[in-house]
C-alpha positions as CSV (number, residue, x, y, z in Angstrom):
1,M,0.2,-12.7,-16.8
2,T,3.5,-14.4,-16.1
3,F,6.8,-13.4,-14.6
4,T,10.3,-14.9,-15.2
5,S,11.7,-13.8,-11.9
6,A,10.9,-12.4,-8.5
7,S,12.5,-9.1,-9.4
8,E,10.3,-8.7,-12.5
9,F,7.2,-9.2,-10.3
10,I,8.5,-6.6,-7.8
11,S,9.1,-4.0,-10.5
12,W,5.5,-4.6,-11.8
13,H,4.1,-4.5,-8.2
14,Y,5.6,-1.1,-7.6
15,L,5.5,0.0,-11.3
16,I,9.0,1.4,-10.9
17,E,11.8,1.6,-13.5
18,T,14.4,3.2,-11.2
19,P,16.9,0.6,-10.0
20,L,16.8,0.0,-6.3
21,R,20.0,0.9,-4.5
22,L,21.2,-1.0,-1.4
23,S,24.7,0.2,-0.8
24,K,23.8,2.4,2.1
25,Y,22.1,-0.3,4.1
26,N,23.3,-2.9,6.5
27,Q,21.9,-5.8,4.5
28,R,22.4,-8.4,7.3
29,S,20.2,-6.3,9.6
30,L,17.6,-5.8,6.9
31,T,17.5,-9.5,6.1
32,D,17.0,-10.4,9.8
33,F,14.2,-7.8,10.0
34,F,12.3,-9.0,6.9
35,Y,12.8,-12.6,8.0
36,R,11.1,-12.2,11.4
37,P,7.4,-12.8,10.3
38,I,8.5,-15.8,8.4
39,S,10.3,-17.2,11.4
40,Y,7.1,-17.2,13.4
41,L,5.8,-19.9,11.0
42,H,8.4,-22.3,12.5
43,D,6.8,-22.1,15.9
44,E,3.7,-24.2,16.6
45,K,2.5,-21.5,19.1
46,T,2.6,-18.7,16.6
47,R,2.3,-20.1,13.1
48,S,-1.5,-19.9,13.0
49,N,-1.5,-16.2,13.9
50,V,0.7,-14.9,11.2
51,F,-1.0,-12.5,8.8
52,I,-0.6,-13.0,5.0
53,S,0.1,-9.3,4.4
54,D,3.2,-9.4,6.8
55,V,4.6,-12.4,4.9
56,F,4.0,-10.7,1.5
57,H,5.8,-7.5,2.4
58,S,8.6,-9.4,4.1
59,L,9.1,-11.6,1.1
60,V,9.2,-8.6,-1.2
61,G,12.0,-7.1,1.1
62,L,13.9,-10.4,1.1
63,Y,13.8,-10.7,-2.7
64,I,14.9,-7.1,-3.1
65,L,17.9,-8.0,-1.0
66,N,18.4,-11.2,-3.1
67,A,18.3,-13.2,0.1
68,T,18.1,-17.0,0.0
69,I,14.7,-18.4,0.9
70,L,15.2,-21.9,2.3
71,D,12.9,-24.8,1.2
72,A,11.8,-25.2,4.8
73,D,10.6,-21.6,4.8
74,K,8.8,-22.0,1.6
75,N,7.1,-25.1,2.9
76,N,6.0,-23.1,6.0
77,I,4.6,-20.4,3.8
78,D,2.8,-23.0,1.7
79,Y,1.2,-24.2,5.0
80,L,0.0,-20.6,5.7
81,I,-1.4,-20.1,2.2
82,K,-3.3,-23.4,2.2
83,G,-4.8,-22.5,5.6
84,C,-6.1,-19.2,4.1
85,W,-7.7,-20.7,1.0
86,T,-11.5,-20.9,1.0
87,S,-12.1,-22.3,-2.5
88,K,-13.1,-18.8,-3.6
89,G,-10.1,-16.7,-2.5
90,F,-7.8,-16.1,0.5
91,T,-8.4,-14.9,4.0
92,P,-6.0,-12.5,5.9
93,I,-5.0,-15.3,8.4
94,R,-5.4,-19.1,8.6
95,R,-9.0,-20.2,9.0
96,D,-8.0,-22.3,12.0
97,S,-6.5,-19.3,13.8
98,P,-7.8,-18.9,17.4
99,Y,-6.6,-15.2,17.1
100,A,-9.2,-14.5,14.3
101,K,-12.0,-16.4,16.1
102,I,-11.5,-14.4,19.3
103,L,-10.9,-10.9,17.8
104,N,-12.9,-10.7,14.5
105,R,-14.5,-13.6,12.7
106,K,-14.6,-11.6,9.5
107,L,-10.9,-12.3,9.3
108,L,-12.0,-15.7,8.1
109,L,-13.7,-14.2,5.0
110,E,-11.7,-13.9,1.8
111,D,-10.9,-10.4,0.7
112,V,-9.2,-8.5,-2.2
113,Y,-6.0,-7.7,-0.3
114,S,-5.3,-11.2,0.9
115,T,-6.1,-12.9,-2.4
116,Y,-3.6,-10.6,-4.2
117,Y,-1.0,-11.0,-1.5
118,C,-1.3,-14.8,-1.6
119,L,-0.9,-15.0,-5.4
120,G,2.0,-12.5,-5.1
121,I,3.7,-14.8,-2.6
122,L,3.3,-17.8,-4.8
123,I,4.8,-15.9,-7.8
124,L,7.7,-14.7,-5.7
125,M,8.5,-18.3,-4.6
126,G,8.2,-19.5,-8.2
127,R,5.0,-21.5,-7.5
128,D,2.1,-22.0,-10.0
129,I,-1.0,-20.0,-9.3
130,G,-3.0,-22.1,-11.7
131,P,-4.5,-24.5,-9.0
132,Y,-6.2,-21.4,-7.4
133,S,-7.1,-19.4,-10.4
134,E,-10.4,-21.2,-11.3
135,G,-11.8,-20.9,-7.8
136,I,-10.9,-17.2,-7.6
137,L,-12.3,-16.4,-11.0
138,G,-15.6,-18.0,-10.1
139,N,-16.1,-15.5,-7.2
140,F,-13.9,-12.6,-8.3
141,K,-16.4,-10.6,-10.2
142,S,-18.9,-10.6,-7.2
143,W,-16.5,-8.2,-5.6
144,F,-17.1,-5.6,-8.3
145,Q,-19.7,-3.1,-7.0
146,S,-22.0,-1.1,-9.2
147,T,-20.3,2.0,-7.7
148,G,-17.1,1.0,-9.6
149,W,-15.2,0.1,-6.4
150,I,-13.9,-3.4,-5.7
151,Y,-14.4,-5.2,-2.3
152,N,-16.1,-8.1,-0.6
153,A,-19.4,-6.5,0.6
154,D,-19.7,-9.3,3.2
155,W,-16.8,-7.9,5.2
156,T,-18.7,-4.8,6.3
157,E,-22.1,-3.1,5.9
158,T,-20.6,0.4,5.9
159,I,-22.3,2.5,3.3
160,I,-20.1,3.8,0.4
161,E,-20.3,7.4,1.7
162,R,-18.6,6.4,5.0
163,R,-15.8,4.3,3.4
164,L,-12.3,5.8,3.4
165,D,-10.8,6.9,0.1
166,I,-7.5,5.2,1.1
167,E,-9.4,1.9,1.5
168,L,-11.5,2.1,-1.7
169,I,-8.7,3.1,-4.0
170,Q,-6.1,0.6,-2.7
171,Q,-8.7,-2.2,-3.0
172,A,-9.4,-1.0,-6.6
173,L,-5.7,-1.2,-7.3
174,M,-5.5,-4.8,-5.8
175,G,-8.5,-5.8,-7.8
176,L,-7.1,-4.6,-11.1
177,K,-3.8,-6.4,-10.3
178,L,-5.7,-9.5,-9.5
179,G,-7.5,-9.3,-12.8
180,L,-4.2,-9.1,-14.7
181,L,-2.7,-12.0,-12.7
182,L,-5.7,-14.1,-13.6
183,G,-5.5,-13.1,-17.3
184,T,-8.4,-10.6,-17.3
185,E,-7.9,-7.1,-18.8
186,H,-9.4,-4.2,-17.0
187,R,-11.9,-3.4,-19.8
188,D,-13.4,-6.9,-19.4
189,L,-14.1,-6.3,-15.6
190,P,-17.5,-5.0,-14.5
191,Y,-18.2,-1.3,-14.1
192,D,-14.9,-0.3,-15.8
193,E,-16.2,3.2,-16.9
194,Q,-17.5,4.0,-13.5
195,R,-14.2,3.0,-11.9
196,L,-12.3,5.3,-14.2
197,S,-14.7,8.1,-13.4
198,N,-14.1,7.6,-9.7
199,L,-10.4,7.6,-10.0
200,L,-10.2,10.7,-12.2
201,G,-12.6,12.4,-9.8
202,Y,-10.3,11.7,-6.9
203,I,-7.2,12.9,-8.7
204,E,-9.0,16.2,-9.4
205,K,-9.4,16.7,-5.6
206,P,-7.0,14.4,-3.7
207,R,-6.9,14.2,0.1
208,Y,-4.3,11.6,0.8
209,M,-0.8,11.1,-0.8
210,T,-1.1,7.3,-0.6
211,S,-4.5,7.4,-2.4
212,L,-3.2,9.7,-5.1
213,Y,-0.3,7.4,-5.7
214,H,-2.6,4.4,-5.8
215,A,-5.0,6.2,-8.1
216,V,-2.3,6.9,-10.6
217,L,-1.1,3.3,-10.4
218,C,-4.7,2.2,-11.2
219,L,-4.7,4.5,-14.3
220,K,-1.4,3.0,-15.5
221,L,-2.8,-0.5,-15.1
222,M,-6.0,0.6,-17.0
223,Q,-3.8,2.1,-19.7
224,Q,-5.4,5.5,-19.1
225,W,-2.5,7.4,-17.6
226,D,-1.0,8.6,-20.9
227,K,-4.4,9.9,-21.9
228,S,-4.9,11.7,-18.6
229,K,-1.6,12.9,-17.3
230,E,-1.4,16.1,-19.3
231,K,-4.8,17.2,-17.9
232,Y,-3.9,16.4,-14.3
233,N,-0.1,17.3,-14.3
234,D,-0.6,20.6,-12.6
235,V,-3.2,19.4,-10.1
236,I,-1.0,16.6,-8.9
237,A,2.1,18.8,-8.8
238,S,0.4,21.5,-6.8
239,Y,-1.0,18.9,-4.3
240,V,2.3,17.2,-3.8
241,I,4.3,20.4,-3.5
242,S,1.9,21.8,-0.9
243,H,2.6,18.7,1.3
244,F,6.4,19.3,1.5
245,E,7.6,20.4,4.9
246,E,11.0,22.3,4.6
247,N,11.9,21.8,8.2
248,E,11.1,18.1,8.1
249,K,12.7,17.6,4.7
250,G,9.9,15.3,3.6
251,F,6.2,15.1,2.6
252,R,3.1,14.7,4.7
253,E,0.3,12.2,4.0
254,Y,-2.4,14.8,4.2
255,Q,-3.3,18.4,5.4
256,F,-5.7,18.9,8.3
257,G,-8.1,21.0,6.3
258,D,-8.5,18.3,3.7
259,V,-9.5,15.4,5.9
260,K,-10.5,16.6,9.4
261,I,-14.0,18.1,8.6
262,F,-16.8,15.6,8.8
263,N,-20.3,16.3,7.6
264,Y,-22.3,14.3,10.1
265,R,-26.0,14.0,9.4
266,G,-28.0,16.6,11.3
267,M,-25.0,18.5,12.4
268,E,-25.3,22.3,12.2
269,D,-22.6,24.3,10.4
270,G,-21.5,25.9,13.6
271,A,-21.1,22.6,15.4
272,K,-19.2,21.1,12.4
273,G,-16.8,24.0,12.5
274,A,-16.3,23.7,16.2
275,T,-15.5,20.0,15.8
276,A,-13.0,20.7,13.1
277,K,-11.3,23.4,15.3
278,H,-11.1,21.0,18.2
279,R,-9.5,18.3,16.1
280,F,-7.0,20.8,14.6
281,Q,-5.9,21.9,18.1
282,S,-5.3,18.4,19.3
283,D,-3.8,16.6,16.3
284,Y,-0.2,16.2,15.3
285,I,1.2,15.1,11.9
286,T,4.7,14.7,10.6
287,S,6.3,13.8,7.3
288,S,6.4,10.1,6.6
289,I,8.4,7.6,4.7
290,N,5.4,6.4,2.7
291,A,4.2,9.9,1.7
292,T,7.7,11.0,0.8
293,T,8.4,7.9,-1.3
294,Y,5.0,8.2,-3.1
295,S,5.7,11.9,-3.8
296,L,9.0,11.0,-5.4
297,W,7.4,8.3,-7.5
298,L,4.7,10.7,-8.7
299,G,7.4,13.2,-9.8
300,I,10.0,10.8,-11.2
301,E,7.9,7.9,-12.6
302,G,4.6,9.7,-13.0
303,V,3.9,13.3,-13.9
304,R,7.4,14.7,-14.1
305,N,7.5,18.3,-15.5
306,K,6.8,20.9,-12.8
307,L,6.8,18.4,-9.9
308,L,10.1,16.9,-11.0
309,D,11.7,20.4,-11.2
310,F,10.6,21.0,-7.6
311,L,12.0,17.6,-6.4
312,K,15.3,18.4,-8.0
313,L,15.3,21.8,-6.2
314,K,14.7,20.1,-2.9
315,G,16.8,17.0,-3.7
316,K,19.5,17.4,-1.0
317,L,16.9,17.9,1.7
318,I,14.9,14.8,0.6
319,V,18.0,12.6,0.5
320,Q,18.7,13.9,4.0
321,F,15.2,13.0,5.1
322,F,15.8,9.3,4.3
323,D,19.3,9.4,5.9
324,D,17.8,10.9,9.1
325,Q,15.3,8.0,9.6
326,K,16.4,5.8,12.4
327,C,16.9,2.1,11.8
328,V,15.2,0.2,14.6
329,D,15.8,-3.5,15.0
330,G,16.8,-3.5,11.3
331,G,13.7,-1.8,9.9
332,Y,12.2,1.6,9.4
333,G,9.0,3.4,10.4
334,T,7.5,6.7,11.1
335,P,7.5,8.0,14.7
336,I,4.0,8.1,16.2
337,K,2.9,11.1,18.2
338,I,-0.4,11.3,20.0
339,A,-2.3,14.6,20.3
340,K,-0.3,17.1,22.3
341,Y,1.8,14.6,24.3
342,T,5.5,15.4,24.0
343,A,6.5,11.7,24.2
344,T,6.9,9.7,20.9
345,F,5.5,6.2,20.6
346,G,7.6,4.5,18.1
347,P,8.6,4.5,15.4
348,D,6.2,1.7,14.5
349,V,8.6,-0.3,12.3
350,T,6.9,-2.2,9.5
351,S,8.0,-4.2,6.4
352,I,6.0,-2.0,4.0
353,E,7.7,1.2,5.3
354,T,11.1,-0.5,5.2
355,C,10.5,-1.5,1.6
356,N,9.4,2.1,0.8
357,H,12.5,3.5,2.5
358,I,14.6,1.5,0.1
359,M,12.5,2.6,-2.9
360,G,12.3,6.3,-1.7
361,S,16.0,6.5,-1.0
362,S,16.7,5.0,-4.4
363,L,14.4,7.5,-6.1
364,A,15.9,10.4,-4.1
365,S,19.5,9.4,-5.1
366,I,18.8,10.3,-8.8
367,L,17.5,13.8,-8.2
Protein backbone atom coordinates (compact mmCIF):
# COMPACT_ATOMS: atom_id res chain seq x y z
CA MET A 1 0.00 0.00 0.00
CA THR A 2 1.41 3.39 -0.97
CA PHE A 3 0.49 6.97 -0.12
CA THR A 4 1.19 10.11 -2.13
CA SER A 5 1.18 12.47 0.88
CA ALA A 6 1.15 12.63 4.67
CA SER A 7 -2.46 13.86 4.61
CA GLU A 8 -3.52 10.80 2.59
CA PHE A 9 -1.93 8.51 5.19
CA ILE A 10 -3.61 10.41 8.06
CA SER A 11 -7.04 10.07 6.41
CA TRP A 12 -6.41 6.33 6.05
CA HIS A 13 -5.08 6.05 9.62
CA TYR A 14 -8.31 7.54 11.03
CA LEU A 15 -10.56 6.31 8.17
CA ILE A 16 -12.18 9.73 8.16
CA GLU A 17 -13.65 11.61 5.19
CA THR A 18 -14.73 14.75 7.08
CA PRO A 19 -12.24 17.61 6.51
CA LEU A 20 -10.33 18.62 9.65
CA ARG A 21 -10.96 22.22 10.69
CA LEU A 22 -8.27 24.26 12.41
CA SER A 23 -9.67 27.80 12.45
CA LYS A 24 -10.62 27.77 16.14
CA TYR A 25 -7.15 26.73 17.33
CA ASN A 26 -4.03 28.70 18.18
CA GLN A 27 -1.88 26.86 15.67
CA ARG A 28 1.38 28.21 17.07
CA SER A 29 0.60 26.76 20.51
CA LEU A 30 -0.48 23.46 18.97
CA THR A 31 2.69 23.27 16.91
CA ASP A 32 4.86 23.90 19.97
CA PHE A 33 2.95 21.24 21.89
CA PHE A 34 3.25 18.56 19.19
CA TYR A 35 6.91 19.37 18.64
CA ARG A 36 7.89 18.77 22.27
CA PRO A 37 8.58 14.99 22.10
CA ILE A 38 10.60 15.51 18.92
CA SER A 39 12.67 18.22 20.62
CA TYR A 40 13.79 15.68 23.23
CA LEU A 41 15.64 13.86 20.46
CA HIS A 42 18.03 16.82 20.20
CA ASP A 43 19.30 16.32 23.75
CA GLU A 44 21.89 13.60 24.42
CA LYS A 45 20.45 13.13 27.92
CA THR A 46 16.89 12.43 26.78
CA ARG A 47 17.09 11.14 23.19
CA SER A 48 17.37 7.46 24.16
CA ASN A 49 14.29 7.65 26.40
CA VAL A 50 11.75 8.87 23.85
CA PHE A 51 8.90 6.47 23.08
CA ILE A 52 8.07 5.81 19.45
CA SER A 53 4.31 6.17 20.13
CA ASP A 54 4.80 9.76 21.35
CA VAL A 55 6.70 10.67 18.19
CA PHE A 56 4.08 9.06 15.93
CA HIS A 57 1.12 10.94 17.43
CA SER A 58 3.12 14.18 17.57
CA LEU A 59 4.05 13.84 13.90
CA VAL A 60 0.42 13.17 12.98
CA GLY A 61 -0.51 16.39 14.78
CA LEU A 62 2.24 18.38 13.07
CA TYR A 63 1.26 17.13 9.62
CA ILE A 64 -2.42 17.91 10.34
CA LEU A 65 -1.22 21.47 10.98
CA ASN A 66 0.90 21.43 7.80
CA ALA A 67 3.89 22.31 9.96
CA THR A 68 7.38 22.15 8.49
CA ILE A 69 9.51 19.25 9.74
CA LEU A 70 13.16 20.23 9.46
CA ASP A 71 15.74 17.83 8.03
CA ALA A 72 17.55 17.89 11.39
CA ASP A 73 14.36 16.67 13.09
CA LYS A 74 13.88 13.93 10.49
CA ASN A 75 17.47 12.80 11.03
CA ASN A 76 16.88 12.59 14.78
CA ILE A 77 13.71 10.58 14.20
CA ASP A 78 15.69 8.26 11.91
CA TYR A 79 18.13 7.80 14.80
CA LEU A 80 15.24 6.78 17.06
CA ILE A 81 13.76 4.37 14.50
CA LYS A 82 17.08 2.67 13.78
CA GLY A 83 17.60 2.17 17.51
CA CYS A 84 14.20 0.47 17.81
CA TRP A 85 14.80 -1.97 14.92
CA THR A 86 15.42 -5.62 15.88
CA SER A 87 15.63 -7.14 12.38
CA LYS A 88 12.10 -8.56 12.95
CA GLY A 89 10.13 -5.48 13.99
CA PHE A 90 10.35 -2.41 16.20
CA THR A 91 10.48 -1.88 19.96
CA PRO A 92 8.64 0.90 21.85
CA ILE A 93 11.93 2.60 22.79
CA ARG A 94 15.55 2.46 21.63
CA ARG A 95 17.23 -0.82 22.53
CA ASP A 96 20.13 1.01 24.18
CA SER A 97 17.77 2.95 26.45
CA PRO A 98 18.76 2.78 30.14
CA TYR A 99 15.16 3.66 30.94
CA ALA A 100 13.90 0.39 29.44
CA LYS A 101 16.61 -1.71 31.08
CA ILE A 102 15.77 -0.32 34.51
CA LEU A 103 11.94 -0.36 34.34
CA ASN A 104 10.94 -3.18 32.03
CA ARG A 105 13.24 -5.19 29.80
CA LYS A 106 10.25 -6.29 27.72
CA LEU A 107 10.25 -2.79 26.26
CA LEU A 108 13.19 -4.15 24.26
CA LEU A 109 10.95 -6.69 22.45
CA GLU A 110 9.26 -5.79 19.19
CA ASP A 111 5.49 -5.40 19.30
CA VAL A 112 2.54 -4.73 16.98
CA TYR A 113 1.99 -1.13 18.13
CA SER A 114 5.58 0.03 17.75
CA THR A 115 6.07 -1.69 14.41
CA TYR A 116 2.99 0.03 13.00
CA TYR A 117 4.00 3.39 14.49
CA CYS A 118 7.50 3.19 13.04
CA LEU A 119 6.27 2.38 9.55
CA GLY A 120 3.71 5.17 9.91
CA ILE A 121 6.45 7.64 10.88
CA LEU A 122 8.53 6.63 7.86
CA ILE A 123 5.53 7.12 5.56
CA LEU A 124 4.70 10.52 7.09
CA MET A 125 8.29 11.66 6.49
CA GLY A 126 8.27 10.36 2.91
CA ARG A 127 10.74 7.57 3.68
CA ASP A 128 10.79 4.14 2.03
CA ILE A 129 9.56 1.30 4.28
CA GLY A 130 11.01 -1.28 1.87
CA PRO A 131 14.29 -1.86 3.77
CA TYR A 132 12.28 -3.03 6.80
CA SER A 133 9.46 -4.92 5.08
CA GLU A 134 11.22 -8.23 4.50
CA GLY A 135 12.38 -8.54 8.12
CA ILE A 136 8.90 -7.72 9.47
CA LEU A 137 7.15 -10.12 7.09
CA GLY A 138 9.46 -12.92 8.21
CA ASN A 139 8.22 -12.57 11.79
CA PHE A 140 4.84 -10.89 11.33
CA LYS A 141 2.64 -13.97 11.08
CA SER A 142 4.03 -15.39 14.34
CA TRP A 143 2.03 -12.66 16.10
CA PHE A 144 -1.23 -14.13 14.80
CA GLN A 145 -2.68 -16.30 17.58
CA SER A 146 -5.04 -19.22 17.00
CA THR A 147 -7.64 -17.27 19.02
CA GLY A 148 -7.80 -14.77 16.14
CA TRP A 149 -6.05 -12.00 18.08
CA ILE A 150 -2.74 -10.42 17.06
CA TYR A 151 0.10 -9.82 19.54
CA ASN A 152 3.63 -10.86 20.41
CA ALA A 153 3.08 -13.63 22.97
CA ASP A 154 6.62 -13.13 24.32
CA TRP A 155 5.54 -9.82 25.83
CA THR A 156 3.37 -11.38 28.50
CA GLU A 157 2.13 -14.77 29.68
CA THR A 158 -1.32 -13.41 30.60
CA ILE A 159 -4.00 -15.88 29.51
CA ILE A 160 -6.45 -14.69 26.88
CA GLU A 161 -9.36 -14.57 29.37
CA ARG A 162 -7.48 -11.97 31.45
CA ARG A 163 -6.46 -9.69 28.58
CA LEU A 164 -8.36 -6.44 28.20
CA ASP A 165 -10.77 -5.97 25.29
CA ILE A 166 -9.28 -2.56 24.64
CA GLU A 167 -5.81 -4.09 24.24
CA LEU A 168 -6.82 -7.05 22.06
CA ILE A 169 -8.95 -5.08 19.64
CA GLN A 170 -6.49 -2.21 19.21
CA GLN A 171 -3.68 -4.68 18.50
CA ALA A 172 -5.94 -6.44 15.98
CA LEU A 173 -6.46 -3.07 14.28
CA MET A 174 -2.72 -2.36 14.23
CA GLY A 175 -2.00 -5.85 12.90
CA LEU A 176 -4.50 -5.47 10.05
CA LYS A 177 -3.04 -2.06 9.17
CA LEU A 178 0.46 -3.53 9.23
CA GLY A 179 -0.64 -6.26 6.85
CA LEU A 180 -1.98 -3.69 4.39
CA LEU A 181 1.16 -1.54 4.63
CA LEU A 182 3.22 -4.66 3.90
CA GLY A 183 1.01 -5.61 0.95
CA THR A 184 -0.93 -8.44 2.61
CA GLU A 185 -4.73 -8.51 2.44
CA HIS A 186 -6.64 -9.50 5.58
CA ARG A 187 -7.95 -12.73 4.04
CA ASP A 188 -4.38 -13.90 3.51
CA LEU A 189 -3.54 -13.46 7.21
CA PRO A 190 -3.85 -16.41 9.63
CA TYR A 191 -7.10 -17.07 11.52
CA ASP A 192 -9.08 -14.47 9.57
CA GLU A 193 -12.49 -16.09 10.19
CA GLN A 194 -11.86 -16.42 13.94
CA ARG A 195 -10.82 -12.76 14.08
CA LEU A 196 -14.01 -11.70 12.31
CA SER A 197 -16.07 -13.78 14.75
CA ASN A 198 -14.29 -12.13 17.71
CA LEU A 199 -14.96 -8.64 16.41
CA LEU A 200 -18.62 -9.25 15.60
CA GLY A 201 -19.09 -10.88 19.00
CA TYR A 202 -17.66 -7.79 20.68
CA ILE A 203 -19.86 -5.40 18.70
CA GLU A 204 -22.91 -7.38 19.85
CA LYS A 205 -21.94 -6.69 23.49
CA PRO A 206 -19.51 -3.75 23.63
CA ARG A 207 -18.00 -2.55 26.90
CA TYR A 208 -15.68 0.30 25.91
CA MET A 209 -16.30 3.11 23.41
CA THR A 210 -12.69 3.00 22.20
CA SER A 211 -12.88 -0.75 21.56
CA LEU A 212 -16.20 -0.42 19.72
CA TYR A 213 -14.67 2.26 17.49
CA HIS A 214 -11.58 0.13 16.84
CA ALA A 215 -13.72 -2.96 16.13
CA VAL A 216 -15.68 -1.08 13.46
CA LEU A 217 -12.41 0.20 11.97
CA CYS A 218 -11.21 -3.42 11.80
CA LEU A 219 -14.36 -4.47 9.94
CA LYS A 220 -13.86 -1.63 7.48
CA LEU A 221 -10.28 -2.73 6.82
CA MET A 222 -11.50 -6.33 6.43
CA GLN A 223 -14.16 -5.12 3.96
CA GLN A 224 -16.85 -6.61 6.20
CA TRP A 225 -18.50 -3.45 7.49
CA ASP A 226 -20.96 -2.94 4.62
CA LYS A 227 -22.11 -6.54 5.09
CA SER A 228 -22.51 -6.12 8.86
CA LYS A 229 -23.66 -2.59 9.61
CA GLU A 230 -27.37 -3.13 8.94
CA LYS A 231 -27.45 -5.95 11.51
CA TYR A 232 -25.52 -3.96 14.16
CA ASN A 233 -26.84 -0.43 13.53
CA ASP A 234 -29.30 -0.48 16.42
CA VAL A 235 -26.91 -2.20 18.83
CA ILE A 236 -24.20 0.39 18.24
CA ALA A 237 -26.64 3.31 18.31
CA SER A 238 -28.16 2.17 21.61
CA TYR A 239 -24.74 1.67 23.18
CA VAL A 240 -23.40 5.08 22.14
CA ILE A 241 -26.58 6.96 23.07
CA SER A 242 -26.61 5.35 26.53
CA HIS A 243 -23.13 6.80 27.17
CA PHE A 244 -24.12 10.42 26.54
CA GLU A 245 -24.12 12.63 29.64
CA GLU A 246 -26.38 15.66 29.18
CA ASN A 247 -24.81 17.66 32.00
CA GLU A 248 -21.29 17.01 30.72
CA LYS A 249 -22.32 17.48 27.05
CA GLY A 250 -20.11 14.54 26.02
CA PHE A 251 -19.81 10.76 25.98
CA ARG A 252 -18.25 8.44 28.53
CA GLU A 253 -15.80 5.64 27.77
CA TYR A 254 -17.79 2.99 29.67
CA GLN A 255 -20.56 2.41 32.21
CA PHE A 256 -19.68 1.00 35.61
CA GLY A 257 -22.00 -1.98 35.29
CA ASP A 258 -20.33 -3.09 32.06
CA VAL A 259 -16.74 -3.26 33.27
CA LYS A 260 -16.52 -3.26 37.05
CA ILE A 261 -17.70 -6.78 37.87
CA PHE A 262 -14.95 -9.39 37.87
CA ASN A 263 -15.52 -13.13 37.99
CA TYR A 264 -12.48 -14.20 39.96
CA ARG A 265 -11.94 -17.95 40.20
CA GLY A 266 -13.41 -19.37 43.40
CA MET A 267 -15.28 -16.20 44.34
CA GLU A 268 -18.83 -16.67 45.61
CA ASP A 269 -21.64 -14.65 44.01
CA GLY A 270 -22.17 -12.67 47.19
CA ALA A 271 -18.52 -11.69 47.43
CA LYS A 272 -18.46 -10.77 43.76
CA GLY A 273 -21.47 -8.50 44.26
CA ALA A 274 -19.93 -6.90 47.32
CA THR A 275 -16.73 -6.19 45.42
CA ALA A 276 -18.70 -4.60 42.60
CA LYS A 277 -20.66 -2.45 45.05
CA HIS A 278 -17.46 -1.26 46.71
CA ARG A 279 -15.92 -0.33 43.36
CA PHE A 280 -19.06 1.57 42.34
CA GLN A 281 -19.07 3.61 45.54
CA SER A 282 -15.43 4.65 45.15
CA ASP A 283 -15.04 5.24 41.42
CA TYR A 284 -15.52 8.37 39.38
CA ILE A 285 -15.84 8.73 35.62
CA THR A 286 -16.47 11.68 33.34
CA SER A 287 -17.00 12.29 29.64
CA SER A 288 -13.76 12.24 27.67
CA ILE A 289 -12.36 13.72 24.48
CA ASN A 290 -11.56 10.28 23.06
CA ALA A 291 -14.96 8.71 23.81
CA THR A 292 -16.84 11.74 22.46
CA THR A 293 -14.75 11.82 19.27
CA TYR A 294 -15.23 8.09 18.69
CA SER A 295 -18.99 8.42 19.31
CA LEU A 296 -19.16 11.14 16.66
CA TRP A 297 -17.15 9.04 14.21
CA LEU A 298 -19.46 6.07 14.75
CA GLY A 299 -22.50 8.23 14.00
CA ILE A 300 -21.15 10.31 11.11
CA GLU A 301 -18.63 8.01 9.40
CA GLY A 302 -20.02 4.67 10.62
CA VAL A 303 -23.61 3.59 11.28
CA ARG A 304 -25.46 6.91 10.68
CA ASN A 305 -29.28 6.44 10.81
CA LYS A 306 -30.66 6.51 14.38
CA LEU A 307 -27.34 7.49 15.95
CA LEU A 308 -26.75 10.35 13.52
CA ASP A 309 -30.24 11.69 14.29
CA PHE A 310 -29.39 11.68 18.01
CA LEU A 311 -26.07 13.44 17.41
CA LYS A 312 -27.81 16.15 15.38
CA LEU A 313 -30.32 16.60 18.21
CA LYS A 314 -27.49 17.09 20.73
CA GLY A 315 -25.18 18.86 18.27
CA LYS A 316 -24.97 22.23 20.06
CA LEU A 317 -24.16 20.55 23.38
CA ILE A 318 -21.43 18.42 21.79
CA VAL A 319 -19.87 21.43 20.07
CA GLN A 320 -19.87 23.12 23.48
CA PHE A 321 -18.17 20.08 25.02
CA PHE A 322 -15.13 20.59 22.79
CA ASP A 323 -15.19 24.37 23.28
CA ASP A 324 -15.22 23.86 27.06
CA GLN A 325 -12.07 21.72 27.10
CA LYS A 326 -9.15 23.68 28.51
CA CYS A 327 -6.00 24.04 26.44
CA VAL A 328 -3.04 23.34 28.73
CA ASP A 329 0.47 24.08 27.46
CA GLY A 330 -0.92 23.99 23.92
CA GLY A 331 -2.56 20.56 24.18
CA TYR A 332 -5.75 18.89 25.39
CA GLY A 333 -6.57 16.08 27.79
CA THR A 334 -9.25 14.71 30.09
CA PRO A 335 -9.15 15.80 33.76
CA ILE A 336 -8.21 12.93 36.07
CA LYS A 337 -10.17 12.36 39.26
CA ILE A 338 -9.25 9.69 41.79
CA ALA A 339 -11.97 7.92 43.76
CA LYS A 340 -13.87 10.33 46.04
CA TYR A 341 -11.17 13.00 46.25
CA THR A 342 -12.46 16.42 45.26
CA ALA A 343 -9.14 17.56 43.80
CA THR A 344 -8.47 16.99 40.11
CA PHE A 345 -5.16 15.65 38.87
CA GLY A 346 -4.72 16.95 35.39
CA PRO A 347 -5.79 17.18 32.72
CA ASP A 348 -3.26 14.64 31.56
CA VAL A 349 -2.48 16.35 28.25
CA THR A 350 -1.50 13.96 25.44
CA SER A 351 -0.83 14.11 21.72
CA ILE A 352 -3.45 11.48 20.92
CA GLU A 353 -6.19 13.37 22.80
CA THR A 354 -5.12 16.63 21.17
CA CYS A 355 -5.38 15.03 17.71
CA ASN A 356 -8.77 13.60 18.72
CA HIS A 357 -9.88 17.04 19.92
CA ILE A 358 -9.20 18.37 16.41
CA MET A 359 -10.99 15.40 14.80
CA GLY A 360 -13.94 15.49 17.24
CA SER A 361 -14.40 19.24 16.98
CA SER A 362 -14.33 18.95 13.18
CA LEU A 363 -16.96 16.19 13.22
CA ALA A 364 -19.16 18.11 15.68
CA SER A 365 -19.06 21.22 13.48
CA ILE A 366 -21.02 19.50 10.71
CA LEU A 367 -23.94 18.34 12.89
